[in-house]
C-alpha positions in Angstrom: 0.0 0.0 0.0 1.3 3.5 -0.9 1.8 5.8 2.1 -0.7 8.6 1.5 1.7 11.2 2.8 4.2 10.4 0.0 1.7 10.0 -2.9 0.8 12.8 -5.2 -2.9 13.6 -5.6 -4.9 15.5 -8.1 -4.9 18.6 -5.9 -1.1 18.5 -5.8 -0.7 18.6 -9.6 0.0 21.7 -11.6 -3.2 22.7 -13.4 -1.6 21.9 -16.8 -0.8 18.4 -15.5 -4.3 17.9 -14.3 -5.8 19.2 -17.6 -3.5 16.9 -19.6 -4.4 13.8 -17.5 -8.2 14.6 -17.8 -7.9 15.2 -21.5 -6.1 11.8 -22.0 -8.8 10.1 -20.0 -11.5 11.8 -22.0 -10.0 10.9 -25.3 -9.4 7.3 -24.2 -13.0 6.9 -23.1 -14.3 8.6 -26.3 -12.2 6.3 -28.5 -13.4 3.2 -26.6 -17.0 4.3 -27.0 -16.6 4.5 -30.7 -15.5 0.9 -31.1 -19.0 -0.5 -30.4 -17.3 -3.1 -28.2 -19.1 -3.1 -24.8 -16.5 -5.3 -23.1 -13.7 -3.0 -24.3 -15.5 0.1 -23.1 -16.2 -1.5 -19.7 -12.5 -2.4 -19.3 -11.4 1.1 -20.3 -13.9 2.7 -18.0 -12.7 0.5 -15.1 -9.0 1.4 -15.9 -9.8 5.1 -16.0 -11.8 4.9 -12.9 -9.0 3.2 -11.0 -6.5 5.7 -12.3 -8.5 8.7 -11.1 -9.1 7.0 -7.7 -5.4 6.3 -7.4 -4.8 10.0 -7.6 -7.4 10.7 -4.9 -10.4 11.5 -7.2 -13.9 10.2 -7.1 -13.6 8.0 -10.1 -15.1 7.8 -13.6 -18.5 6.6 -14.7 -19.5 6.3 -18.4 -23.0 6.7 -19.7 -23.5 6.0 -23.4 -26.4 7.7 -25.2 -27.4 6.6 -28.6 -29.2 8.9 -31.0 
């Protein structure tokens, strides 16, 4: 287990780092949603969720709307 006092969190990041990380997560989820592969999207959502939580965030939840 990582000692919370030595781990960097989202609040510790420079705003440009945080923006880049969130942009990467957003693009990753968008690309996964365009594959029409529900299993892939679920795995990518889970990976992104864990990444955000690892940095102290609340996580990620994906909702797909079809038009």
